[in-house]
C-alpha positions as CSV (number, residue, x, y, z in Angstrom):
1,X,-14.7,-22.5,4.6
2,X,-13.3,-20.1,2.0
3,X,-10.0,-20.5,0.3
4,X,-7.1,-18.3,1.3
5,X,-6.1,-15.7,-1.3
6,X,-2.5,-16.7,-0.7
7,X,-2.9,-20.2,-2.1
8,X,-2.2,-18.9,-5.6
9,X,0.6,-16.8,-7.1
10,X,4.3,-17.0,-7.8
11,X,6.6,-16.9,-4.7
12,X,9.1,-14.1,-4.6
13,X,12.4,-14.4,-2.9
14,X,14.3,-11.6,-1.2
15,X,16.5,-10.9,-4.3
16,X,13.3,-10.3,-6.2
17,X,12.0,-7.9,-3.5
18,X,15.3,-6.0,-3.6
19,X,15.4,-5.8,-7.4
20,X,11.8,-4.4,-7.4
21,X,12.9,-1.8,-4.8
22,X,15.8,-0.8,-7.0
23,X,13.5,-0.5,-10.0
24,X,11.0,1.7,-8.1
25,X,13.8,4.0,-6.8
26,X,15.2,4.4,-10.4
27,X,11.8,5.2,-11.7
28,X,11.2,7.8,-9.0
29,X,14.6,9.5,-9.6
30,X,13.8,9.7,-13.4
31,X,10.3,11.0,-12.8
32,X,11.6,13.7,-10.5
33,X,14.4,14.6,-12.9
34,X,11.8,15.2,-15.6
35,X,9.9,17.7,-13.4
36,X,11.3,18.8,-10.1
37,X,8.3,21.0,-9.3
38,X,6.0,18.0,-8.9
39,X,5.0,15.8,-5.9
40,X,5.3,12.2,-6.7
41,X,3.2,9.4,-5.1
42,X,4.3,5.8,-5.1
43,X,1.4,3.5,-4.1
44,X,1.8,-0.1,-3.2
45,X,0.6,-2.8,-0.8
46,X,2.2,-4.2,2.3
47,X,1.9,-7.9,1.6
48,X,3.7,-10.3,4.0
49,X,5.2,-13.6,2.8
50,X,6.5,-14.8,-0.5
51,X,3.2,-14.4,-2.5
52,X,3.1,-10.7,-3.4
53,X,0.6,-10.7,-6.2
54,X,-2.3,-12.7,-7.7
55,X,-5.8,-11.9,-8.9
56,X,-7.2,-11.4,-5.4
57,X,-4.4,-9.1,-4.3
58,X,-4.8,-7.1,-7.5
59,X,-8.5,-6.7,-6.6
60,X,-7.6,-5.4,-3.2
61,X,-5.1,-3.0,-4.8
62,X,-7.5,-1.7,-7.4
63,X,-10.3,-1.1,-4.8
64,X,-7.9,0.7,-2.4
65,X,-6.5,2.8,-5.2
66,X,-10.0,3.8,-6.3
67,X,-10.8,4.8,-2.7
68,X,-7.6,6.8,-2.4
69,X,-8.0,8.6,-5.7
70,X,-11.6,9.5,-4.6
71,X,-10.2,11.0,-1.4
72,X,-7.7,13.0,-3.5
73,X,-10.4,14.3,-5.7
74,X,-12.7,15.1,-2.8
75,X,-9.9,17.2,-1.4
76,X,-9.3,19.1,-4.6
77,X,-6.0,17.3,-5.5
78,X,-5.6,16.7,-9.2
79,X,-3.2,13.8,-10.1
80,X,-1.8,12.5,-13.3
81,X,-0.9,8.8,-13.7
82,X,2.7,8.2,-14.7
83,X,3.0,4.4,-14.5
84,X,1.3,1.3,-13.2
85,X,3.0,-2.0,-12.6
86,X,1.5,-5.4,-11.9
87,X,4.3,-7.9,-11.5
88,X,5.1,-11.0,-9.4
89,X,6.6,-8.4,-6.9
90,X,3.2,-6.7,-6.5
91,X,1.1,-3.9,-7.9
92,X,2.4,-0.3,-7.9
93,X,1.0,3.0,-9.1
94,X,2.9,6.2,-9.6
95,X,1.0,9.5,-9.7
96,X,2.1,13.1,-9.8
97,X,0.5,16.3,-8.7
98,X,1.4,20.0,-8.3
99,X,0.0,19.9,-4.7
100,X,2.5,20.4,-1.9
101,X,4.0,17.1,-0.7
102,X,3.1,17.8,3.0
103,X,-0.6,18.2,2.0
104,X,-0.6,15.0,0.0
105,X,1.3,13.0,2.7
106,X,-1.2,14.2,5.3
107,X,-4.1,12.9,3.2
108,X,-2.2,9.6,2.5
109,X,-1.6,9.1,6.2
110,X,-5.3,9.6,6.9
111,X,-6.2,7.1,4.2
112,X,-3.7,4.5,5.6
113,X,-4.9,5.0,9.2
114,X,-8.6,5.4,8.9
115,X,-9.8,3.1,6.0
116,X,-10.0,-0.6,6.1
117,X,-8.0,-1.1,2.9
118,X,-5.7,1.8,3.7
119,X,-4.3,-0.2,6.6
120,X,-2.5,-2.5,4.1
121,X,-1.4,0.3,1.7
122,X,1.9,2.2,1.6
123,X,1.7,5.6,0.0
124,X,5.1,7.2,-0.3
125,X,5.1,10.9,-1.1
126,X,8.2,12.5,-2.5
127,X,8.8,16.2,-3.2
128,X,10.7,17.6,-6.1
129,X,14.0,17.2,-4.4
130,X,13.4,13.5,-3.9
131,X,12.8,13.8,-0.2
132,X,10.3,11.1,1.0
133,X,8.0,12.7,3.5
134,X,7.3,10.8,6.6
135,X,4.1,11.0,8.7
136,X,6.1,11.9,11.8
137,X,7.5,15.0,10.0
138,X,3.9,16.2,9.9
139,X,3.3,15.5,13.6
140,X,1.3,12.3,12.8
141,X,1.7,9.1,14.7
142,X,3.9,6.4,13.3
143,X,2.0,3.6,11.5
144,X,0.2,1.2,13.7
145,X,0.2,-2.6,13.4
146,X,-3.1,-3.8,11.8
147,X,-3.2,-6.7,14.2
148,X,-2.3,-5.3,17.6
149,X,-2.2,-1.6,17.1
150,X,1.4,-1.2,18.4
151,X,3.9,0.7,16.3
152,X,4.2,-1.3,13.1
153,X,8.0,-1.1,12.9
154,X,8.2,-2.5,16.4
155,X,6.1,-5.5,15.4
156,X,8.0,-6.0,12.2
157,X,11.4,-5.8,13.8
158,X,10.5,-8.2,16.6
159,X,8.5,-10.5,14.3
160,X,5.7,-10.3,16.8
161,X,3.2,-11.8,14.4
162,X,3.7,-14.7,12.1
163,X,3.4,-14.4,8.3
164,X,0.3,-16.7,8.6
165,X,-1.4,-14.3,11.1
166,X,-0.7,-11.3,8.9
167,X,-1.9,-13.1,5.8
168,X,-5.1,-14.2,7.7
169,X,-5.8,-10.5,8.4
170,X,-5.5,-9.6,4.7
171,X,-7.4,-12.7,3.7
172,X,-10.3,-11.8,6.0
173,X,-10.3,-8.3,4.6
174,X,-10.5,-9.6,1.1
175,X,-13.5,-11.8,1.9
176,X,-15.3,-9.1,3.8
177,X,-14.7,-6.7,0.9
178,X,-15.5,-9.0,-2.1
179,X,-17.6,-11.9,-0.6
180,X,-19.6,-10.2,2.2
181,X,-22.4,-12.8,2.1
182,X,-20.0,-15.7,2.0
183,X,-18.1,-14.1,4.9
184,X,-21.1,-14.2,7.1
185,X,-21.4,-18.0,6.8
186,X,-17.7,-18.7,7.7
187,X,-17.1,-21.0,10.6
188,X,-14.7,-18.7,12.4
189,X,-17.3,-15.9,13.1
């Protein structure tokens, strides 16, 4: 049996999560102040539980970012990297583009909904005014839970799935992505 990717890493408490959220918001405000004609992308992972980053989670992040950037390029969207963070709070990437926010958000929602790795990504898209575009503004469905396919916010609010179940999904995704031969020999298949 393979080892869980959540067995290593530094646990983060809620104060650390909130401090990182404040840091992200401050960076976004400053980036938009520098150029209000841009569309800003803030890319991160949705990682349940106290372990938000380690080598395996960084691998998932990097692979997903590679796939998302390829989708942007394939759709003629040029981006410039502003910053990239890899801290105990997780990995984050900030990109900017001159493409309209609605166009970028539509592509981001497609990535989040239709690719295996996209299911665990959160791509926030802000226009030059600082407005964070939602998928529902574009007529798209709200995000779906990657375990049961109900609305994700409903599952999160009710805590329908345990942290262990959510982590098991991500752990399985990691092993299918990076250890496909090993995955085929696992006892739980």
